[in-house]
BAKOLDO-918098 format. One record per atom (N, C-alpha, C): residue in one letter; x, y, z. Coordinates in steps of 0.02 Angstrom, whole numbers, padded with zeros to 5 digits, always signed. Layout:
N
AXYZ/...
% end
This chain:
258
X+02063-00510-02238/X+02116-00482-02203/X+02097-00505-02118/X+02029-00479-02120/X+01999-00460-02060/X+01987-00537-02013/X+01960-00569-02074/X+01945-00652-02059/X+02006-00691-02052/X+02057-00674-02097/X+02139-00705-02086/X+02157-00696-02021/X+02164-00632-01987/X+02187-00614-01937/X+02143-00660-01875/X+02088-00664-01881/X+02055-00698-01825/X+02074-00754-01836/X+02075-00812-01875/X+02095-00858-01892/X+02168-00868-01874/X+02206-00828-01876/X+02272-00834-01828/X+02268-00825-01762/X+02231-00795-01735/X+02216-00775-01660/X+02195-00847-01635/X+02133-00854-01681/X+02092-00947-01672/X+02158-00994-01642/X+02207-01006-01701/X+02256-01042-01678/X+02302-01046-01622/X+02307-00977-01602/X+02353-00961-01544/X+02330-00988-01500/X+02270-00965-01495/X+02214-01003-01445/X+02189-01080-01433/X+02195-01102-01470/X+02203-01156-01474/X+02261-01209-01449/X+02308-01169-01484/X+02376-01214-01451/X+02366-01188-01370/X+02373-01146-01354/X+02373-01131-01288/X+02320-01172-01241/X+02268-01169-01276/X+02219-01203-01230/X+02228-01291-01227/X+02256-01306-01288/X+02299-01381-01287/X+02336-01379-01220/X+02393-01335-01220/X+02441-01324-01174/X+02429-01321-01126/X+02364-01311-01105/X+02340-01302-01031/X+02316-01358-01009/X+02268-01387-01059/X+02220-01438-01053/X+02250-01533-01046/X+02292-01530-01119/X+02306-01596-01136/X+02343-01636-01081/X+02392-01612-01036/X+02426-01643-00983/X+02371-01671-00930/X+02316-01625-00910/X+02272-01622-00853/X+02229-01702-00867/X+02211-01699-00960/X+02179-01755-00987/X+02208-01827-00971/X+02278-01811-01005/X+02324-01860-01001/X+02324-01895-00920/X+02344-01859-00881/X+02329-01871-00811/X+02267-01925-00792/X+02227-01870-00794/X+02159-01914-00786/X+02158-01996-00818/X+02144-01993-00892/X+02141-02058-00917/X+02205-02096-00943/X+02256-02081-00908/X+02330-02121-00892/X+02299-02193-00842/X+02296-02170-00783/X+02277-02232-00745/X+02211-02265-00763/X+02207-02335-00738/X+02144-02388-00767/X+02098-02351-00687/X+02042-02342-00714/X+01988-02332-00642/X+01999-02357-00595/X+02022-02432-00592/X+02012-02456-00549/X+02063-02443-00495/X+02120-02429-00545/X+02181-02400-00494/X+02174-02319-00462/X+02131-02292-00491/X+02114-02237-00450/X+02079-02265-00400/X+02019-02297-00398/X+01972-02310-00355/X+02021-02346-00293/X+02062-02395-00311/X+02108-02414-00278/X+02137-02383-00216/X+02169-02324-00253/X+02204-02275-00221/X+02183-02225-00179/X+02099-02229-00177/X+02072-02191-00149/X+02045-02237-00057/X+02043-02298-00099/X+02018-02331-00032/X+02092-02363+00022/X+02162-02327-00005/X+02209-02328+00041/X+02218-02264+00100/X+02181-02291+00169/X+02181-02257+00231/X+02248-02187+00205/X+02301-02198+00187/X+02357-02167+00174/X+02355-02100+00134/X+02313-02106+00086/X+02311-02085+00032/X+02249-02028+00039/X+02193-02075+00057/X+02135-02017+00073/X+02151-01989+00131/X+02176-01987+00187/X+02202-01944+00245/X+02246-01878+00214/X+02280-01894+00157/X+02320-01853+00130/X+02288-01806+00074/X+02233-01824+00043/X+02191-01798+00005/X+02143-01740+00062/X+02121-01781+00106/X+02079-01744+00166/X+02115-01686+00167/X+02194-01691+00199/X+02227-01656+00245/X+02238-01576+00195/X+02252-01604+00136/X+02258-01535+00076/X+02193-01510+00066/X+02136-01546+00055/X+02088-01516+00048/X+02062-01464+00126/X+02074-01474+00196/X+02050-01476+00246/X+02106-01403+00262/X+02141-01405+00256/X+02212-01356+00265/X+02206-01309+00213/X+02187-01320+00160/X+02189-01272+00109/X+02123-01222+00110/X+02057-01261+00139/X+01999-01220+00165/X+02013-01168+00223/X+02060-01193+00281/X+02056-01166+00325/X+02109-01110+00317/X+02169-01106+00287/X+02195-01059+00246/X+02160-01007+00205/X+02112-01019+00165/X+02090-00981+00135/X+02055-00934+00163/X+01990-00985+00213/X+01965-00950+00265/X+01997-00881+00310/X+02073-00898+00339/X+02095-00850+00361/X+02116-00776+00318/X+02122-00809+00240/X+02142-00752+00205/X+02083-00703+00200/X+02026-00731+00207/X+01963-00692+00191/X+01972-00634+00256/X+01977-00671+00319/X+01961-00657+00367/X+02019-00589+00379/X+02069-00623+00366/X+02144-00543+00365/X+02137-00509+00289/X+02132-00542+00246/X+02136-00501+00173/X+02090-00445+00157/X+02016-00441+00189/X+01985-00405+00158/X+02003-00323+00193/X+02009-00324+00252/X+02030-00266+00287/X+02083-00231+00246/X+02133-00273+00227/X+02204-00246+00198/X+02176-00231+00137/X+02143-00261+00098/X+02115-00238+00021/X+02085-00182+00021/X+02042-00177+00079/X+01986-00105+00090/X+02065-00055+00093/X+02086-00059+00150/X+02156-00010+00154/X+02170+00021+00098/X+02214-00027+00063/X+02235-00009+00000/X+02210+00018-00045/X+02149-00019-00073/X+02110+00012-00120/X+02085+00089-00114/X+02067+00093-00026/X+02060+00170-00019/X+02115+00213+00000/X+02156+00188-00044/X+02230+00248-00018/X+02239+00256+00034/X+02212+00213+00108/X+02236+00245+00184/X+02292+00238+00190/X+02334+00206+00155/X+02418+00196+00160/X+02454+00276+00131/X+02405+00309+00090/X+02459+00370+00068/X+02516+00361+00018/X+02567+00388+00025/X+02619+00375-00011/X+02655+00301-00015/X+02641+00279+00062/X+02655+00197+00055/X+02619+00142+00035/X+02580+00170-00011/X+02518+00124-00026/X+02562+00070-00071/X+02593+00095-00122/X+02634+00058-00176/X+02679+00008-00142/X+02721+00031-00101/X+02769-00012-00058/X+02733-00059-00020/X+02664-00052+00020/X+02618-00094+00024/X+02611-00167-00004/X+02596-00144-00048/X+02576-00177-00128/X+02605-00211-00126/X+02667-00183-00154/X+02743-00225-00175/X+02768-00280-00118/X+02741-00263-00061/X+02763-00326+00000/X+02701-00363+00007/X+02634-00346-00028/X+02598-00395-00019/X+02605-00453-00073/X+02630-00441-00130/X+02659-00450-00181/X+02705-00501-00183/X+02757-00503-00135/X+02814-00516-00131/X+02818-00603-00126/X+02755-00628-00108/X+02758-00711-00115/X+02755-00739-00178/X+02714-00714-00237/X+02693-00732-00290/X+02780-00741-00328/X+02823-00694-00299/X+02894-00685-00344/X+02953-00734-00300/X+02920-00766-00244/X+02963-00796-00204/X+02966-00867-00211/X+03020-00896-00230/X+03019-00970-00235/X+03003-01010-00173/X+02942-01054-00180/X+02930-01106-00141/X+02960-01126-00067/X+03018-01154-00113/X+03068-01187-00051/X+03108-01122-00025/X+03113-01066-00050/X+03143-01009-00022/X+03091-00981+00044/X+03017-00976+00021/X+02963-00963+00064/X+02962-01014+00129/X+02971-01066+00125/X+02977-01112+00182/X+03032-01112+00224/X+03081-01092+00189/X+03161-01079+00248/X+03132-01032+00282/X+03119-00959+00231/X+03103-00906+00286/X+03046-00908+00332/X+02987-00948+00329/X+02945-00960+00374/X+02976-01016+00437/X+03014-01058+00421/X+03046-01107+00454/X+03093-01076+00516/X+03128-00993+00500/X+03155-00957+00519/X+03125-00918+00567/X+03054-00920+00556/X+03012-00867+00600/X+02972-00907+00658/X+02936-00943+00625/X+02895-01006+00656/X+02923-01075+00691/X+02976-01059+00662/X+03011-01157+00697/X+03029-01142+00750/X+03064-01183+00814/X+03060-01198+00870/X+03128-01140+00894/X+03171-01127+00841/X+03208-01079+00855/X+03223-01006+00818/X+03160-01023+00789/X+03131-00942+00754/X+03094-00881+00803/X+03102-00826+00767/X+03082-00772+00818/X+03023-00783+00853/X+02977-00803+00825/X+02915-00800+00845/X+02890-00900+00883/X+02929-00944+00839/X+02914-00991+00863/X+02963-01005+00924/X+02997-00983+00955/X+03045-00993+00996/X+03000-00947+01074/X+02976-00907+01063/X+02936-00896+01109/X+02866-00931+01125/X+02845-00943+01076/X+02787-00992+01092/X+02814-01055+01121/X+02869-01092+01099/X+02894-01162+01116/X+02926-01131+01203/X+02966-01072+01200/X+02970-01075+01287/X+02941-01062+01325/X+02880-01022+01311/X+02814-00981+01359/X+02768-01040+01370/X+02732-01054+01307/X+02685-01106+01318/X+02700-01183+01298/X+02753-01191+01269/X+02782-01253+01244/X+02748-01285+01193/X+02701-01220+01135/X+02693-01253+01090/X+02735-01272+01025/X+02743-01305+00977/X+02772-01314+00923/X+02737-01305+00847/X+02752-01276+00818/X+02713-01252+00762/X+02741-01321+00700/X+02807-01310+00704/X+02828-01331+00633/X+02830-01402+00655/X+02806-01438+00610/X+02776-01512+00582/X+02712-01524+00615/X+02684-01481+00604/X+02608-01490+00628/X+02551-01456+00570/X+02497-01476+00589/X+02437-01442+00538/X+02460-01377+00532/X+02469-01335+00587/X+02477-01265+00593/X+02531-01223+00546/X+02576-01284+00541/X+02631-01255+00489/X+02597-01259+00417/X+02583-01308+00407/X+02553-01321+00337/X+02500-01268+00329/X+02446-01237+00375/X+02400-01199+00358/X+02436-01131+00342/X+02495-01116+00388/X+02537-01072+00370/X+02578-01046+00291/X+02602-01122+00304/X+02635-01124+00219/X+02594-01092+00160/X+02532-01132+00175/X+02475-01130+00119/X+02454-01034+00118/X+02442-01015+00161/X+02414-00952+00189/X+02461-00895+00150/X+02545-00922+00162/X+02581-00869+00148/X+02577-00860+00069/X+02575-00908+00046/X+02580-00899-00052/X+02520-00893-00069/X+02456-00893-00025/X+02415-00891-00064/X+02367-00817-00066/X+02389-00801+00002/X+02380-00743+00016/X+02352-00683-00031/X+02406-00677-00066/X+02414-00619-00130/X+02354-00617-00171/X+02342-00680-00188/X+02289-00693-00232/X+02220-00689-00212/X+02207-00684-00160/X+02148-00655-00122/X+02144-00585-00112/X+02191-00541-00097/X+02208-00481-00078/X+02206-00456-00159/X+02233-00479-00195/X+02246-00443-00261/X+02169-00422-00286/X+02136-00486-00289/X+02058-00504-00317/X+02024-00454-00273/X+02014-00439-00214/X+01972-00398-00170/X+01984-00330-00184/X+02056-00329-00192/X+02065-00262-00188/X+02032-00228-00251/X+02049-00253-00308/X+02013-00233-00381/X+01938-00218-00373/X+01904-00276-00324/X+01838-00262-00305/X+01825-00195-00286/X+01853-00166-00230/X+01843-00119-00186/X+01869-00055-00242/X+01928-00066-00279/X+01929-00002-00331/X+01881+00013-00383/X+01838-00045-00391/X+01799-00037-00460/X+01724-00033-00442/X+01707-00037-00367/X+01639-00027-00364/X+01617+00049-00353/X+01544+00044-00360/X+01516+00099-00387/X+01505+00153-00308/X+01550+00197-00330/X+01577+00235-00266/X+01524+00279-00233/X+01477+00302-00294/X+01413+00334-00280/X+01358+00294-00236/X+01356+00234-00208/X+01324+00185-00167/X+01347+00211-00097/X+01412+00202-00104/X+01444+00215-00035/X+01435+00287-00012/X+01458+00345-00042/X+01436+00405-00033/X+01357+00424-00020/X+01304+00384-00038/X+01233+00385-00038/X+01218+00369+00059/X+01276+00308+00062/X+01261+00271+00123/X+01299+00309+00189/X+01334+00369+00181/X+01369+00414+00227/X+01334+00477+00223/X+01300+00507+00147/X+01248+00542+00159/X+01191+00540+00195/X+01175+00471+00208/X+01113+00437+00253/X+01103+00437+00314/X+01185+00442+00330/X+01201+00452+00402/X+01224+00384+00427/X+01245+00329+00372/X+01287+00269+00398/X+01353+00308+00425/X+01381+00248+00470/X+01446+00260+00491/X+01489+00205+00442/X+01556+00234+00447/X+01610+00196+00406/X+01601+00112+00428/X+01598+00104+00483/X+01586+00022+00498/X+01507-00012+00472/X+01464+00035+00477/X+01410+00008+00457/X+01408+00011+00362/X+01443+00058+00333/X+01430+00072+00251/X+01495+00012+00238/X+01522-00022+00281/X+01582-00051+00251/X+01555-00130+00250/X+01496-00150+00311/X+01479-00207+00322/X+01427-00223+00258/X+01377-00166+00266/X+01307-00179+00239/X+01307-00153+00159/X+01349-00103+00153/X+01368-00097+00061/X+01415-00095+00039/X+01484-00099+00068/X+01555-00108+00032/X+01546-00191+00015/X+01546-00221+00076/X+01570-00295+00070/X+01507-00322+00024/X+01445-00334+00032/X+01380-00358-00031/X+01391-00321-00103/X+01437-00275-00123/X+01451-00259-00167/X+01493-00297-00213/X+01563-00296-00174/X+01611-00348-00204/X+01606-00422-00188/X+01548-00441-00168/X+01544-00532-00140/X+01571-00568-00199/X+01570-00547-00244/X+01572-00589-00305/X+01641-00600-00322/X+01704-00542-00295/X+01765-00545-00293/X+01797-00574-00230/X+01753-00572-00175/X+01772-00616-00113/X+01770-00682-00143/X+01715-00703-00188/X+01712-00791-00179/X+01764-00807-00232/X+01774-00754-00279/X+01841-00768-00340/X+01904-00780-00303/X+01905-00723-00246/X+01973-00721-00211/X+01983-00802-00199/X+01940-00804-00154/X+01936-00857-00103/X+01934-00924-00147/X+01926-00927-00215/X+01930-00994-00249/X+01996-00972-00271/X+02025-00912-00300/X+02099-00935-00308/X+02160-00940-00251/X+02139-00917-00202/X+02169-00943-00137/X+02157-01020-00140/X+02109-01043-00125/X+02097-01113-00113/X+02139-01141-00174/X+02145-01138-00221/X+02177-01162-00267/X+02248-01178-00278/X+02271-01106-00240/X+02339-01112-00244/X+02359-01148-00183/X+02318-01141-00118/X+02353-01172-00083/X+02339-01241-00081/X+02289-01286-00105/X+02306-01352-00106/X+02338-01369-00163/X+02364-01349-00183/X+02436-01389-00232/X+02486-01372-00199/X+02494-01321-00151/X+02542-01301-00117/X+02619-01355-00093/X+02663-01367-00119/X+02694-01438-00106/X+02782-01388-00077/X+02808-01338-00120/X+02867-01325-00089/X+02874-01298-00010/X+02836-01264-00028/X+02843-01228+00083/X+02814-01272+00111/X+02772-01311+00100/X+02746-01363+00137/X+02809-01420+00160/X+02832-01433+00102/X+02875-01491+00138/X+02927-01465+00190/X+02932-01411+00186/X+03005-01386+00221/X+02974-01382+00291/X+02909-01365+00314/X+02890-01345+00368/X+02850-01404+00399/X+02814-01444+00364/X+02790-01502+00395/X+02788-01563+00343/X+02822-01606+00349/X+02821-01667+00315/X+02774-01705+00326/X+02752-01702+00378/X+02695-01748+00402/X+02660-01657+00451/X+02584-01672+00465/X+02547-01711+00443/X+02544-01711+00351/X+02552-01774+00316/X+02533-01773+00243/X+02499-01736+00214/X+02512-01696+00164/X+02477-01684+00111/X+02478-01708+00044/X+02415-01706+00012/X+02431-01745-00059/X+02471-01733-00106/X+02513-01669-00129/X+02558-01656-00149/X+02623-01689-00118/X+02634-01697-00053/X+02692-01728-00028/X+02691-01818-00032/X+02629-01833-00017/X+02609-01898-00042/X+02627-01921-00112/X+02586-01886-00154/X+02624-01911-00233/X+02704-01905-00219/X+02728-01854-00199/X+02818-01865-00189/X+02854-01903-00164/X+02806-01932-00113/X+02838-01993-00089/X+02846-02058-00116/X+02776-02064-00157/X+02761-02122-00181/X+02819-02111-00252/X+02821-02062-00277/X+02875-02049-00331/X+02935-02069-00324/X+02971-02044-00241/X+03045-02071-00251/X+03062-02126-00219/X+02997-02173-00200/X+02989-02238-00189/X+02989-02289-00251/X+03002-02241-00298/X+02977-02283-00375/X+02914-02312-00388/X+02876-02280-00348/X+02800-02296-00344/X+02762-02266-00398/X+02780-02253-00476/X+02758-02191-00512/X+02681-02219-00533/X+02648-02286-00523/X+02590-02293-00543/X+02533-02250-00471/X+02566-02269-00406/X+02526-02249-00342/X+02537-02182-00378/X+02593-02144-00386/X+02587-02065-00361/X+02552-02027-00435/X+02539-02042-00500/X+02489-02050-00535/X+02429-02057-00520/X+02391-02114-00480/X+02332-02135-00476/X+02322-02072-00403/X+02354-02058-00370/X+02338-02018-00313/X+02324-01950-00337/X+02388-01926-00380/X+02365-01856-00436/X+02299-01850-00471/X+02285-01902-00510/X+02232-01906-00544/X+02168-01890-00506/X+02157-01945-00436/X+02113-01929-00385/X+02111-01858-00366/X+02167-01810-00337/X+02161-01777-00323/X+02130-01725-00364/X+02165-01727-00424/X+02141-01679-00505/X+02080-01686-00511/X+02043-01738-00493/X+01972-01752-00498/X+01917-01716-00453/X+01956-01731-00389/X+01907-01697-00326/X+01924-01644-00316/X+01983-01597-00328/X+01984-01538-00348/X+01934-01498-00383/X+01921-01524-00457/X+01875-01509-00513/X+01805-01505-00485/X+01788-01559-00444/X+01739-01556-00421/X+01714-01497-00364/X+01761-01519-00321/X+01749-01446-00272/X+01735-01367-00308/X+01774-01357-00352/X+01791-01282-00388/X+01698-01286-00430/X+01687-01335-00451/X+01632-01342-00473/X+01573-01327-00428/X+01588-01353-00379/X+01516-01338-00317/X+01521-01276-00304/X+01582-01259-00283/X+01601-01192-00256/X+01580-01133-00304/X+01590-01143-00369/X+01567-01091-00434/X+01501-01080-00426/X+01459-01157-00416/X+01392-01150-00416/X+01344-01118-00380/X+01406-01128-00292/X+01362-01080-00233/X+01385-01001-00269/X+01445-01001-00295/X+01457-00933-00300/X+01421-00880-00360/X+01401-00933-00426/X+01341-00880-00437/X+01279-00892-00394/X+01273-00919-00364/X+01195-00919-00349/X+01195-00846-00287/X+01254-00863-00254/X+01258-00790-00210/X+01248-00729-00236/X+01285-00710-00298/X+01289-00657-00344/X+01221-00652-00360/
% end
């Protein structure tokens, strides 16, 4: 009975794995290699892929800078009774349709938005339709992934090491940077990877706030709407391969850091 049960679980697990990996394998193997190489030689496609990687990296770095303090305060219950409300607010983008998020960002950072209007009227700075808008949209939807991962790291860390640091006379700031952060560096790396993965694939919010500079998902959509399916498939396959390579490299670096 025990063996039968495990076989049942294995069958469901295999179906789940195939469900995830088969479309990706089909995407990579469908276009000819020459077509993928040809798509990478197109300056427009290459620029779009570069934009996706670059903007996703910047948004993930910003998530690290702003996410660590927030995750720490939530994990250490600094918000008191408001803690659960703050956590729910932070996770709101996860449940928000991406098109809706794009419209919401437009109303805040657009030329006539709450913040965008101030920037435009006082400094003549326009955010929408620029790389700044792409970064904002990517960060808005990837930020919760980083915060949730790092928050769990702070919650599960060995509290005795933090207490020992305090007993030895270290201040809260000293303990935070020299004890807390090193103890959760694995969670920080995992959070960064999760945020980067979410950001590089973002389409719905980005297309609302900035069609240009064109990112890879928008370039794929653009080619598809022009009935150029072969081009959209080859760009998608190229982006997938490049993204996987980046993740492998970051994983290797992350393991060495740990």
